[in-house]
C-alpha positions as CSV (number, residue, x, y, z in Angstrom):
1,X,-5.4,-11.8,-7.1
2,X,-8.3,-11.8,-4.7
3,X,-11.4,-10.6,-7.3
4,X,-13.0,-7.9,-5.9
5,X,-14.8,-6.6,-9.5
6,X,-17.9,-6.8,-7.6
7,X,-16.9,-4.2,-5.1
8,X,-15.3,-1.0,-6.9
9,X,-14.3,1.0,-3.5
10,X,-12.8,-2.0,-2.0
11,X,-11.1,-2.8,-5.3
12,X,-9.4,0.8,-5.3
13,X,-8.1,0.3,-1.8
14,X,-6.9,-3.0,-2.7
15,X,-4.8,-1.4,-5.6
16,X,-3.7,1.5,-3.8
17,X,-1.9,-0.7,-1.0
18,X,-0.3,-2.6,-3.9
19,X,1.3,0.5,-5.0
20,X,2.0,1.4,-1.5
21,X,3.7,-2.2,-0.9
22,X,5.6,-2.1,-4.0
23,X,6.9,1.6,-3.9
24,X,7.2,2.6,-0.6
25,X,5.1,5.5,-1.0
26,X,3.2,6.7,2.0
27,X,-0.5,5.6,1.0
28,X,-1.8,9.4,1.5
29,X,1.1,10.4,-1.1
30,X,0.4,8.5,-3.6
31,X,-1.9,10.6,-5.4
32,X,0.1,13.4,-5.4
33,X,3.2,11.5,-6.2
34,X,2.3,9.8,-9.1
35,X,0.1,12.8,-10.6
36,X,3.2,15.0,-10.2
37,X,5.1,12.4,-12.1
38,X,3.0,12.2,-14.7
39,X,2.7,16.3,-14.8
40,X,6.4,17.0,-14.4
41,X,8.4,14.0,-15.8
42,X,5.7,12.2,-18.7
43,X,8.7,9.7,-19.8
44,X,8.2,7.9,-16.2
45,X,5.7,6.0,-18.5
46,X,8.2,4.4,-20.7
47,X,11.2,4.4,-18.2
48,X,8.9,3.4,-15.5
49,X,10.8,5.4,-13.0
50,X,9.1,7.3,-10.4
51,X,10.8,10.3,-8.7
52,X,9.9,10.9,-4.9
53,X,10.9,13.3,-2.8
54,X,13.0,12.3,0.1
55,X,13.0,13.8,3.6
56,X,16.3,15.3,2.7
57,X,14.9,17.4,-0.1
58,X,16.5,15.1,-2.7
59,X,14.7,13.1,-4.8
60,X,14.7,9.0,-5.0
61,X,13.7,7.1,-7.8
62,X,11.4,4.0,-7.7
63,X,11.3,1.5,-10.2
64,X,7.8,0.4,-11.1
65,X,7.5,-3.0,-10.8
66,X,5.3,-4.8,-13.6
67,X,2.1,-4.9,-11.1
68,X,2.3,-1.3,-10.4
69,X,2.4,-0.5,-13.9
70,X,-0.6,-2.7,-14.4
71,X,-2.5,-0.8,-11.7
72,X,-2.0,2.6,-12.7
73,X,-2.9,1.5,-16.3
74,X,-5.8,-0.1,-15.1
75,X,-6.9,3.5,-14.0
76,X,-5.5,5.1,-17.0
77,X,-2.7,6.7,-14.6
78,X,-5.5,8.6,-12.8
79,X,-4.9,7.1,-9.4
80,X,-8.1,7.1,-7.4
81,X,-8.8,10.1,-5.4
82,X,-7.3,9.1,-1.1
83,X,-10.0,8.4,0.9
84,X,-9.5,8.9,4.6
85,X,-7.1,6.8,6.5
86,X,-10.0,5.5,9.0
87,X,-11.9,4.6,6.1
88,X,-8.9,3.0,4.1
89,X,-7.9,0.9,7.2
90,X,-11.6,-0.5,7.8
91,X,-11.5,-1.3,4.0
92,X,-8.5,-3.0,4.2
93,X,-9.5,-5.2,7.2
94,X,-12.8,-6.1,5.2
95,X,-10.5,-7.3,2.2
96,X,-8.1,-9.0,4.4
97,X,-11.0,-10.8,6.0
98,X,-11.7,-12.8,2.3
99,X,-8.0,-14.1,2.9
100,X,-7.9,-17.3,4.6
101,X,-4.4,-17.1,5.5
102,X,-5.1,-14.0,7.3
103,X,-7.8,-15.4,9.6
104,X,-5.3,-17.4,11.5
105,X,-4.6,-16.3,15.3
106,X,-1.2,-14.8,16.0
107,X,0.3,-13.6,19.1
108,X,1.0,-9.8,19.6
109,X,2.5,-7.6,22.3
110,X,0.1,-4.8,23.4
111,X,0.9,-2.4,26.1
112,X,-1.9,-2.2,28.6
113,X,-2.0,0.5,31.0
114,X,2.0,0.5,30.8
115,X,1.8,-3.5,31.1
116,X,3.0,-5.8,28.3
117,X,0.8,-8.3,28.0
118,X,0.7,-11.2,24.8
119,X,-2.8,-11.2,23.4
120,X,-4.0,-13.0,20.3
121,X,-5.6,-11.7,17.2
122,X,-6.6,-12.6,13.8
123,X,-3.9,-11.5,11.4
124,X,-6.4,-9.6,9.4
125,X,-7.6,-7.3,12.6
126,X,-3.9,-6.1,13.0
127,X,-3.4,-4.9,9.6
128,X,-3.3,-1.1,8.7
129,X,-2.2,1.3,6.0
130,X,1.1,1.4,7.3
131,X,1.4,-2.4,6.5
132,X,2.0,-1.3,2.8
133,X,5.0,0.6,3.7
134,X,6.7,-2.3,6.3
135,X,5.8,-4.7,3.3
136,X,8.0,-2.6,0.8
137,X,10.9,-2.8,3.3
138,X,11.0,-6.2,3.8
139,X,10.7,-6.9,-0.1
140,X,13.5,-4.7,-0.2
141,X,15.6,-6.4,2.3
142,X,15.2,-9.7,0.6
143,X,18.4,-11.0,-1.5
144,X,17.9,-11.5,-5.2
């Protein structure tokens, strides 16, 4: 894992991204969901099950993988208060810039005045907080 110990604010952003990527919880909902689970479902730490409200009003249980548990343990299960999405995206791009594999160019189709064009971007330039949920979906679709 990328060592961000010299920059605690980037470390928090990375850690919240990890929680989002391994639970599928929207990053702006992580604080509320984790806090609510600890308050109303204190045994969630021992059975590692998080109850997440679904769109249909029903709760879904998500198993906390070890990496999520370790991140939450690091903060003594007090999830850092979320920062604004713009700051989160900017910080995430700065973190991704530090990863060599994300400096590679990739073609992305963009819409410019109604025309579709292929443009080259460095991978870190197009990362956003929404990538956490997309990563979760991709991981869930992989065969065991």
